[in-house]
C-alpha positions as a LaTeX table, in Angstrom:
\begin{tabular}{lrrr}
\hline
Residue & $x$ (\AA) & $y$ (\AA) & $z$ (\AA) \\
\hline
Met1 & 31.95 & 29.08 & 149.48 \\
Ser2 & 33.21 & 32.29 & 147.96 \\
Asn3 & 36.48 & 31.87 & 149.54 \\
Asp4 & 36.90 & 28.48 & 148.07 \\
Arg5 & 35.97 & 29.75 & 144.72 \\
Phe6 & 38.67 & 32.47 & 144.96 \\
Asp7 & 41.21 & 29.92 & 146.12 \\
Asp8 & 40.42 & 27.60 & 143.19 \\
Glu9 & 40.89 & 30.62 & 140.79 \\
Glu10 & 44.27 & 31.50 & 142.32 \\
Leu11 & 45.45 & 27.84 & 142.03 \\
Asn12 & 44.42 & 27.77 & 138.38 \\
Glu13 & 46.30 & 31.11 & 137.80 \\
Asp14 & 49.37 & 29.83 & 139.63 \\
Glu15 & 49.38 & 26.53 & 137.67 \\
Glu16 & 49.07 & 28.67 & 134.18 \\
Gly17 & 51.85 & 30.94 & 135.43 \\
Phe18 & 54.10 & 28.08 & 136.33 \\
Ala19 & 53.38 & 26.47 & 132.75 \\
Glu20 & 54.21 & 29.67 & 131.12 \\
Leu21 & 57.46 & 30.14 & 133.03 \\
Phe22 & 58.45 & 26.44 & 132.31 \\
Glu23 & 57.87 & 26.93 & 128.69 \\
Ala24 & 59.92 & 30.11 & 128.60 \\
Ser25 & 62.74 & 28.40 & 130.55 \\
Leu26 & 63.14 & 25.77 & 127.83 \\
Thr27 & 63.95 & 28.44 & 125.25 \\
Glu28 & 65.97 & 30.89 & 127.21 \\
Val29 & 69.05 & 29.41 & 125.75 \\
Gly30 & 69.70 & 29.42 & 121.82 \\
Gln31 & 67.06 & 30.32 & 119.07 \\
Pro32 & 63.34 & 29.95 & 119.58 \\
Leu33 & 62.32 & 26.55 & 118.28 \\
Glu34 & 59.80 & 26.36 & 115.33 \\
Arg35 & 58.19 & 23.15 & 114.11 \\
Gly36 & 60.31 & 21.69 & 111.08 \\
Lys37 & 63.31 & 23.93 & 111.95 \\
Lys38 & 66.66 & 22.10 & 111.47 \\
Ile39 & 69.23 & 22.62 & 113.96 \\
Glu40 & 72.77 & 21.15 & 114.78 \\
Ala41 & 72.60 & 18.99 & 117.72 \\
Thr42 & 75.04 & 16.98 & 119.94 \\
Leu43 & 74.50 & 13.46 & 120.69 \\
Leu44 & 74.59 & 13.28 & 124.52 \\
Gln45 & 73.50 & 9.72 & 125.28 \\
Ile46 & 72.21 & 6.65 & 123.37 \\
Gly47 & 69.45 & 4.78 & 124.97 \\
Thr48 & 67.52 & 1.61 & 123.79 \\
Glu49 & 64.59 & 3.42 & 122.52 \\
Trp50 & 65.36 & 7.14 & 122.97 \\
Ser51 & 68.51 & 9.05 & 122.69 \\
Phe52 & 69.29 & 12.44 & 124.35 \\
Leu53 & 70.48 & 15.59 & 122.38 \\
Asp54 & 72.07 & 18.85 & 123.40 \\
Val55 & 69.89 & 21.27 & 121.21 \\
Gly56 & 71.00 & 24.51 & 122.54 \\
Gln57 & 68.12 & 24.86 & 125.00 \\
Lys58 & 67.79 & 24.40 & 128.69 \\
Gly59 & 65.79 & 21.11 & 128.05 \\
Glu60 & 67.33 & 18.19 & 126.30 \\
Gly61 & 66.00 & 16.93 & 123.11 \\
Leu62 & 64.72 & 13.39 & 122.44 \\
Leu63 & 65.31 & 11.37 & 119.24 \\
Leu64 & 64.35 & 7.81 & 118.48 \\
Thr65 & 67.40 & 5.63 & 118.73 \\
Ser66 & 66.15 & 3.70 & 115.54 \\
Glu67 & 67.11 & 6.92 & 113.55 \\
Leu68 & 70.75 & 6.50 & 114.37 \\
Leu69 & 71.09 & 3.02 & 112.91 \\
Asp70 & 72.10 & 2.02 & 109.25 \\
Ala71 & 70.23 & $-0.32$ & 107.03 \\
Glu72 & 71.93 & $-3.32$ & 108.82 \\
Gly73 & 70.67 & $-2.01$ & 112.17 \\
Glu74 & 74.25 & $-0.85$ & 113.27 \\
Leu75 & 74.73 & 2.36 & 115.08 \\
Gln76 & 76.19 & 5.01 & 112.95 \\
Phe77 & 76.85 & 7.59 & 115.72 \\
Thr78 & 78.41 & 7.69 & 119.13 \\
Ala79 & 77.97 & 10.05 & 122.05 \\
Gly80 & 79.53 & 13.54 & 121.26 \\
Asp81 & 78.85 & 13.19 & 117.48 \\
Lys82 & 77.01 & 16.22 & 115.90 \\
Leu83 & 74.03 & 15.70 & 113.49 \\
Gly84 & 71.23 & 17.61 & 111.84 \\
Ala85 & 67.71 & 17.22 & 113.44 \\
Tyr86 & 64.32 & 18.73 & 112.80 \\
Phe87 & 62.23 & 20.01 & 115.79 \\
Leu88 & 58.79 & 18.16 & 115.86 \\
Ser89 & 57.00 & 19.05 & 118.92 \\
Arg90 & 57.22 & 20.25 & 122.64 \\
Asp91 & 55.11 & 17.46 & 124.48 \\
Gly92 & 54.76 & 17.71 & 128.33 \\
Gly93 & 58.23 & 19.60 & 128.58 \\
Glu94 & 59.93 & 17.06 & 126.20 \\
Leu95 & 61.49 & 18.43 & 123.05 \\
Arg96 & 60.93 & 15.80 & 120.22 \\
Phe97 & 63.38 & 15.85 & 117.27 \\
Thr98 & 63.51 & 13.75 & 114.11 \\
Thr99 & 66.09 & 13.31 & 111.29 \\
Lys100 & 63.44 & 12.19 & 108.83 \\
Ile101 & 59.96 & 10.75 & 108.77 \\
Gly102 & 59.89 & 7.02 & 107.89 \\
Gly103 & 58.69 & 3.61 & 108.49 \\
Ser104 & 56.09 & 1.44 & 106.89 \\
Gly105 & 53.30 & 2.71 & 108.84 \\
Ser106 & 53.47 & 6.31 & 107.71 \\
Gly107 & 50.39 & 7.46 & 105.84 \\
Thr108 & 49.47 & 10.32 & 103.61 \\
Glu109 & 48.56 & 12.42 & 106.64 \\
Gln110 & 52.16 & 12.30 & 107.96 \\
Leu111 & 53.57 & 12.81 & 104.65 \\
Glu112 & 51.38 & 16.08 & 104.38 \\
Glu113 & 52.66 & 17.02 & 107.65 \\
Ala114 & 56.21 & 16.46 & 106.57 \\
Tyr115 & 55.43 & 18.78 & 103.50 \\
Gln116 & 54.09 & 21.47 & 105.58 \\
Ser117 & 56.85 & 21.35 & 108.12 \\
Gly118 & 59.83 & 20.73 & 105.75 \\
Ile119 & 60.77 & 17.52 & 107.45 \\
Pro120 & 62.64 & 14.93 & 105.34 \\
Val121 & 60.97 & 11.58 & 104.44 \\
Glu122 & 62.75 & 8.24 & 103.62 \\
Gly123 & 62.41 & 7.01 & 100.22 \\
Thr124 & 63.58 & 4.31 & 97.80 \\
Ile125 & 64.45 & 5.12 & 94.22 \\
Glu126 & 62.33 & 2.40 & 92.43 \\
Lys127 & 62.96 & 3.01 & 88.52 \\
Glu128 & 63.72 & 5.66 & 86.09 \\
Ile129 & 60.83 & 7.36 & 84.32 \\
Lys130 & 60.50 & 10.26 & 81.87 \\
Gly131 & 62.32 & 13.27 & 83.44 \\
Gly132 & 63.49 & 11.65 & 86.56 \\
Phe133 & 62.75 & 8.76 & 88.99 \\
Glu134 & 59.76 & 6.94 & 90.70 \\
Val135 & 60.39 & 6.92 & 94.50 \\
Lys136 & 58.59 & 4.81 & 97.11 \\
Leu137 & 57.68 & 6.67 & 100.17 \\
Pro138 & 56.62 & 5.33 & 103.68 \\
Gly139 & 53.15 & 3.69 & 103.32 \\
Asn140 & 53.99 & 2.61 & 99.78 \\
Thr141 & 53.19 & 6.03 & 98.48 \\
Arg142 & 54.67 & 6.89 & 95.16 \\
Ala143 & 56.41 & 10.16 & 94.38 \\
Phe144 & 58.40 & 11.75 & 91.47 \\
Cys145 & 62.06 & 13.03 & 91.75 \\
Pro146 & 63.24 & 15.14 & 88.77 \\
Phe147 & 66.83 & 14.17 & 87.60 \\
Ser148 & 68.11 & 17.58 & 88.71 \\
Gln149 & 66.97 & 17.12 & 92.23 \\
Thr150 & 68.75 & 13.70 & 92.98 \\
Gly151 & 72.02 & 15.21 & 94.00 \\
Leu152 & 74.61 & 18.04 & 93.62 \\
Arg153 & 75.96 & 16.59 & 90.47 \\
Gln154 & 74.71 & 14.44 & 87.71 \\
Val155 & 75.36 & 10.48 & 88.01 \\
Glu156 & 74.33 & 7.64 & 85.85 \\
Pro157 & 70.73 & 6.76 & 86.59 \\
Ala158 & 71.51 & 2.99 & 86.97 \\
Glu159 & 73.82 & 4.04 & 90.06 \\
Leu160 & 70.75 & 5.33 & 91.91 \\
Ile161 & 68.20 & 2.53 & 91.37 \\
Gly162 & 67.58 & 0.79 & 94.53 \\
Gln163 & 69.07 & 3.36 & 96.67 \\
Ser164 & 67.39 & 4.56 & 99.96 \\
Leu165 & 67.65 & 8.24 & 100.50 \\
Ser166 & 66.25 & 11.23 & 102.37 \\
Phe167 & 63.96 & 13.64 & 100.58 \\
Lys168 & 62.08 & 16.70 & 101.06 \\
Ile169 & 58.67 & 16.89 & 99.80 \\
Ser170 & 58.56 & 20.03 & 97.38 \\
Gln171 & 54.93 & 19.41 & 96.06 \\
Phe172 & 52.07 & 17.68 & 97.67 \\
Ser173 & 48.60 & 17.81 & 96.07 \\
Glu174 & 45.58 & 15.81 & 95.21 \\
Arg175 & 45.57 & 14.19 & 98.64 \\
Gly176 & 48.79 & 12.54 & 98.13 \\
Arg177 & 48.32 & 11.48 & 94.57 \\
Asn178 & 50.81 & 14.07 & 93.17 \\
Ile179 & 54.07 & 14.18 & 95.32 \\
Val180 & 57.21 & 15.65 & 94.13 \\
Val181 & 60.33 & 15.18 & 96.14 \\
Ser182 & 63.93 & 16.37 & 96.22 \\
His183 & 67.23 & 14.80 & 97.64 \\
Arg184 & 69.14 & 17.74 & 96.65 \\
Ala185 & 67.37 & 20.07 & 99.14 \\
Ile186 & 68.76 & 17.85 & 101.86 \\
Leu187 & 72.30 & 18.13 & 100.55 \\
Asp188 & 71.94 & 21.82 & 100.09 \\
Glu189 & 71.02 & 22.27 & 103.66 \\
Glu190 & 73.82 & 19.96 & 104.83 \\
Arg191 & 76.32 & 22.14 & 102.99 \\
Ala192 & 74.84 & 25.25 & 104.43 \\
Leu193 & 75.52 & 23.93 & 107.85 \\
Gln194 & 78.94 & 22.67 & 106.86 \\
Arg195 & 79.74 & 26.02 & 105.35 \\
Glu196 & 78.83 & 27.94 & 108.41 \\
Ser197 & 81.13 & 25.64 & 110.44 \\
Leu198 & 83.99 & 26.16 & 108.02 \\
Arg199 & 83.63 & 29.87 & 108.15 \\
Glu200 & 84.51 & 29.72 & 111.78 \\
Thr201 & 87.42 & 27.39 & 111.48 \\
Leu202 & 88.94 & 27.64 & 108.09 \\
Lys203 & 92.15 & 29.53 & 107.80 \\
Glu204 & 94.57 & 30.14 & 104.89 \\
Gly205 & 97.53 & 27.62 & 105.19 \\
Met206 & 95.41 & 24.70 & 106.53 \\
Val207 & 95.63 & 21.47 & 104.99 \\
Val208 & 92.18 & 19.69 & 104.46 \\
Lys209 & 90.68 & 16.70 & 102.85 \\
Gly210 & 88.97 & 17.22 & 99.59 \\
Thr211 & 87.41 & 15.41 & 96.53 \\
Val212 & 88.13 & 16.21 & 92.82 \\
Thr213 & 84.76 & 17.17 & 91.29 \\
Asn214 & 85.52 & 18.56 & 88.01 \\
Ile215 & 88.77 & 18.73 & 85.88 \\
Arg216 & 89.53 & 21.42 & 83.42 \\
Glu217 & 92.51 & 22.52 & 81.16 \\
Phe218 & 93.40 & 25.24 & 83.72 \\
Gly219 & 92.94 & 23.21 & 86.99 \\
Ala220 & 90.57 & 21.14 & 89.04 \\
Phe221 & 87.69 & 21.89 & 91.27 \\
Val222 & 87.98 & 20.41 & 94.87 \\
Asp223 & 85.10 & 20.07 & 97.26 \\
Ile224 & 86.16 & 20.02 & 100.93 \\
Gly225 & 82.63 & 19.59 & 102.20 \\
Gly226 & 80.64 & 22.74 & 102.41 \\
Ile227 & 82.64 & 24.72 & 99.85 \\
Glu228 & 84.25 & 24.08 & 96.36 \\
Gly229 & 87.30 & 25.74 & 95.26 \\
Leu230 & 89.76 & 25.70 & 92.47 \\
Leu231 & 93.10 & 23.78 & 92.42 \\
Pro232 & 94.99 & 25.64 & 89.63 \\
Ile233 & 97.22 & 23.53 & 87.32 \\
Ser234 & 100.34 & 25.35 & 88.68 \\
Glu235 & 99.52 & 24.33 & 92.11 \\
Ile236 & 99.20 & 20.65 & 91.51 \\
Ser237 & 103.03 & 19.75 & 91.18 \\
Tyr238 & 106.48 & 21.35 & 91.44 \\
Gly239 & 107.10 & 19.94 & 88.02 \\
Arg240 & 105.64 & 21.13 & 84.71 \\
Ile241 & 102.21 & 19.42 & 83.80 \\
Glu242 & 101.35 & 18.82 & 80.25 \\
Glu243 & 98.20 & 16.62 & 80.72 \\
Ile244 & 96.35 & 17.25 & 83.98 \\
Asn245 & 94.34 & 13.96 & 83.63 \\
Asp246 & 97.67 & 12.23 & 84.04 \\
Tyr247 & 97.74 & 13.57 & 87.66 \\
Leu248 & 94.10 & 13.70 & 88.76 \\
His249 & 90.64 & 12.03 & 88.08 \\
Asn250 & 87.15 & 12.93 & 89.14 \\
Gly251 & 86.09 & 11.45 & 92.65 \\
Gln252 & 89.83 & 11.29 & 93.65 \\
Glu253 & 90.37 & 12.12 & 97.31 \\
Leu254 & 93.47 & 14.10 & 98.20 \\
Glu255 & 94.76 & 16.57 & 100.80 \\
Val256 & 95.18 & 20.19 & 99.73 \\
Ala257 & 96.28 & 23.46 & 101.45 \\
Ile258 & 94.01 & 26.26 & 101.71 \\
Lys259 & 95.70 & 29.07 & 99.48 \\
Arg260 & 93.02 & 31.76 & 99.37 \\
Ile261 & 89.74 & 32.31 & 101.08 \\
Asp262 & 87.21 & 34.97 & 99.76 \\
Trp263 & 83.81 & 34.43 & 101.69 \\
Glu264 & 82.28 & 37.58 & 100.02 \\
Asn265 & 82.93 & 36.52 & 96.55 \\
Asn266 & 82.53 & 32.76 & 97.19 \\
Lys267 & 86.09 & 32.20 & 95.79 \\
Phe268 & 88.43 & 29.67 & 97.16 \\
Ser269 & 91.78 & 28.25 & 95.74 \\
Phe270 & 93.81 & 25.31 & 96.91 \\
Ser271 & 97.37 & 23.94 & 96.53 \\
Leu272 & 98.45 & 20.33 & 96.35 \\
Arg273 & 102.08 & 21.38 & 95.82 \\
Asp274 & 102.27 & 23.07 & 99.19 \\
Thr275 & 101.53 & 19.49 & 100.73 \\
Leu276 & 104.52 & 18.14 & 99.11 \\
Ser277 & 108.19 & 18.35 & 99.90 \\
Asp278 & 110.06 & 20.87 & 97.65 \\
Pro279 & 112.31 & 19.01 & 95.45 \\
Trp280 & 114.54 & 22.17 & 94.94 \\
Ser281 & 115.70 & 21.50 & 98.48 \\
Lys282 & 118.02 & 18.89 & 97.04 \\
Val283 & 119.89 & 21.35 & 95.01 \\
Gly284 & 123.16 & 22.22 & 96.53 \\
Thr285 & 123.21 & 18.74 & 98.27 \\
Ile286 & 122.47 & 16.07 & 95.71 \\
Tyr287 & 122.56 & 18.42 & 92.66 \\
Lys288 & 125.94 & 20.52 & 92.81 \\
Ala289 & 127.88 & 22.50 & 90.45 \\
Gly290 & 130.17 & 19.94 & 88.70 \\
Gly291 & 127.95 & 17.07 & 89.35 \\
Lys292 & 126.98 & 14.75 & 86.52 \\
His293 & 123.48 & 13.48 & 86.21 \\
Ser294 & 120.98 & 11.73 & 83.87 \\
Gly295 & 118.05 & 14.04 & 82.79 \\
Thr296 & 115.11 & 14.02 & 80.47 \\
Val297 & 114.54 & 16.68 & 77.68 \\
Ser298 & 111.07 & 18.19 & 79.01 \\
Arg299 & 110.65 & 21.23 & 76.59 \\
Leu300 & 112.39 & 22.86 & 73.64 \\
Ala301 & 112.86 & 26.58 & 72.94 \\
Gln302 & 114.64 & 28.65 & 70.46 \\
Phe303 & 117.52 & 29.27 & 72.89 \\
Gly304 & 118.01 & 25.84 & 74.20 \\
Ala305 & 116.43 & 22.62 & 75.65 \\
Phe306 & 114.98 & 22.19 & 79.18 \\
Val307 & 116.17 & 19.02 & 80.97 \\
Thr308 & 114.40 & 17.54 & 84.06 \\
Leu309 & 116.81 & 16.00 & 86.46 \\
Glu310 & 113.66 & 15.02 & 88.65 \\
Glu311 & 110.19 & 16.34 & 88.89 \\
Gly312 & 110.33 & 19.99 & 90.00 \\
Val313 & 114.20 & 20.27 & 89.16 \\
Asp314 & 114.86 & 21.53 & 85.73 \\
Gly315 & 117.98 & 22.92 & 84.22 \\
Leu316 & 118.70 & 24.72 & 80.71 \\
Leu317 & 120.87 & 23.09 & 78.19 \\
His318 & 121.83 & 26.33 & 76.05 \\
Ile319 & 121.72 & 25.98 & 72.29 \\
Ser320 & 125.52 & 26.82 & 72.14 \\
Lys321 & 125.88 & 23.33 & 74.25 \\
Leu322 & 124.42 & 21.33 & 71.47 \\
Gly323 & 125.57 & 20.27 & 68.12 \\
Glu324 & 129.04 & 19.20 & 69.24 \\
Gly325 & 130.58 & 22.49 & 68.35 \\
Gln326 & 128.67 & 23.03 & 65.14 \\
Arg327 & 126.14 & 25.94 & 65.08 \\
Ile328 & 122.54 & 24.75 & 64.85 \\
Arg329 & 119.27 & 26.65 & 64.14 \\
His330 & 117.15 & 25.00 & 66.79 \\
Pro331 & 117.60 & 22.39 & 69.44 \\
Gln332 & 115.03 & 20.14 & 67.67 \\
Asp333 & 117.84 & 19.71 & 65.07 \\
Val334 & 119.71 & 17.43 & 67.48 \\
Val335 & 117.57 & 16.54 & 70.46 \\
Lys336 & 113.92 & 15.76 & 71.01 \\
Val337 & 111.38 & 15.89 & 74.01 \\
Gly338 & 111.61 & 12.75 & 76.04 \\
Gln339 & 115.15 & 12.04 & 75.20 \\
Thr340 & 117.48 & 11.07 & 77.94 \\
Leu341 & 120.89 & 12.93 & 78.24 \\
Gln342 & 123.92 & 12.73 & 80.47 \\
Val343 & 124.43 & 16.40 & 81.70 \\
Leu344 & 126.81 & 18.38 & 83.90 \\
Ile345 & 125.71 & 21.10 & 86.23 \\
Glu346 & 127.79 & 24.20 & 85.38 \\
Lys347 & 126.16 & 26.88 & 87.35 \\
Ile348 & 123.34 & 27.08 & 89.93 \\
Asp349 & 121.49 & 30.26 & 90.74 \\
Gln350 & 119.76 & 29.59 & 94.06 \\
Gln351 & 117.81 & 32.84 & 94.30 \\
Glu352 & 116.50 & 32.46 & 90.94 \\
Arg353 & 116.04 & 28.71 & 91.15 \\
Arg354 & 117.96 & 28.15 & 87.77 \\
Ile355 & 120.37 & 25.61 & 86.71 \\
Ser356 & 122.77 & 25.80 & 83.69 \\
Leu357 & 123.84 & 22.57 & 82.13 \\
Ala358 & 126.29 & 21.26 & 79.53 \\
Leu359 & 126.51 & 17.83 & 77.79 \\
Val360 & 128.80 & 15.40 & 79.48 \\
Gly361 & 132.02 & 15.33 & 77.42 \\
Gln362 & 131.51 & 18.62 & 76.14 \\
Glu363 & 132.03 & 20.67 & 79.35 \\
Glu364 & 135.00 & 22.60 & 77.77 \\
Glu365 & 133.24 & 23.85 & 74.59 \\
Pro366 & 133.58 & 27.49 & 74.11 \\
Gly367 & 130.84 & 30.08 & 74.34 \\
Glu368 & 129.46 & 29.21 & 77.78 \\
Thr369 & 125.99 & 30.77 & 78.26 \\
Ser370 & 124.41 & 30.92 & 81.47 \\
Tyr371 & 120.66 & 30.46 & 82.23 \\
Ser372 & 120.21 & 34.15 & 82.71 \\
Asp373 & 122.01 & 34.98 & 79.34 \\
Ala374 & 119.69 & 32.64 & 77.56 \\
Leu375 & 116.48 & 34.12 & 78.92 \\
Ala376 & 117.87 & 37.63 & 78.24 \\
Thr377 & 118.67 & 36.72 & 74.66 \\
Ser378 & 115.17 & 35.13 & 74.23 \\
Ala379 & 113.44 & 38.18 & 75.66 \\
Ala380 & 115.28 & 40.54 & 73.44 \\
Gly381 & 114.30 & 38.53 & 70.35 \\
Phe382 & 117.70 & 37.10 & 69.68 \\
Gly383 & 116.37 & 33.72 & 68.42 \\
Ser384 & 117.77 & 33.63 & 64.96 \\
Leu385 & 121.24 & 32.08 & 63.80 \\
Gly386 & 122.44 & 35.47 & 62.74 \\
Asp387 & 121.63 & 37.11 & 66.00 \\
Leu388 & 122.90 & 34.43 & 68.14 \\
Leu389 & 126.19 & 34.66 & 66.18 \\
Lys390 & 126.16 & 38.45 & 66.55 \\
Ala391 & 125.76 & 38.17 & 70.42 \\
Gly392 & 128.50 & 35.59 & 70.61 \\
Gln393 & 130.86 & 37.87 & 68.63 \\
Gln394 & 130.00 & 40.98 & 70.66 \\
Lys395 & 130.81 & 39.03 & 73.79 \\
Lys396 & 134.23 & 37.88 & 72.53 \\
Glu397 & 135.04 & 41.53 & 71.71 \\
Arg398 & 134.03 & 42.52 & 75.17 \\
Lys399 & 136.38 & 40.10 & 76.66 \\
Ser400 & 139.20 & 41.19 & 74.34 \\
Lys401 & 138.90 & 44.78 & 75.43 \\
Lys402 & 139.02 & 43.77 & 79.09 \\
Arg403 & 142.34 & 41.87 & 78.45 \\
Arg404 & 143.82 & 45.02 & 76.88 \\
\hline
\end{tabular}
């Protein structure tokens, strides 16, 4: 009898040891799993009732296939897709996961469990009330969601009524009679995962898709999913932009190039211009010295008028080329912004990306002044009529001395 007793004890010890080893083998790979912890999983196989996940452990994860369906009952995922899942339990060696707690059968006990574990629950925004919305949770349980917790950005309340969303329970008291939920907490978690993924793959110069979230005078903020950065007004177009709203609007989707990445200071900048072809490449081919073109006056300065030949290709029509030989005090005396002119290209400086223009029919007018001369004159403060005349006289005197 004593030998049988010892044999039974050894057998029990072996069984316990095997169970411990089996449990340990499931967590040898990846991070230890804790109930309610969210991980990024890869969908391996989709079954009728259960689907299998690669969760970074030796054992595969199980997820109800119904959680992969949309409101119409159609699959939203395919094998190989990545998704965020919350660890529920380890039952008989099976790793159970969920993306959210839902279903009409869910009661307050399950909601309290979801609150304690940080697992999302399904809910429908029913109506607007003071300070936020009334949300219907599984089991017809009512909850409150503050306005600030409905999303990352403020939207019109009418747009949210009737929507079914995932929520985190942030407060659970009075046995379920007082429940506060947050949809923003879900979005923040998703962005954190996206951000970590971007940190590994994002490089300066890459072209990515983004959405305009906010427009300011100095540029626009663009969200590329996980991070938000600035698209400066100077990086929107090759041409001069007077009104940014003529080019961009909130919610607009576009492709931008990564200009700068600064993870430590959480600063990122983008360029739309870098994804476009440079119109200056046409200078020297379509736009040549001696060529005549139609242009539009885009800006006036004391020393002349800037004329746009096409967006991103501007030339300077110096004040000495205006007035049909008559001296004028300011270009606005003879031309105005938006006016169409016929111009001739007199000189091109490829290195400085500058074009000097003259009016067609007045090419031989004396006192030719280049783009560089004009800017130098402006920088030195020669903007008045007297100063311009003095500069012209000095130039003639220098030419006369050279002839001698």
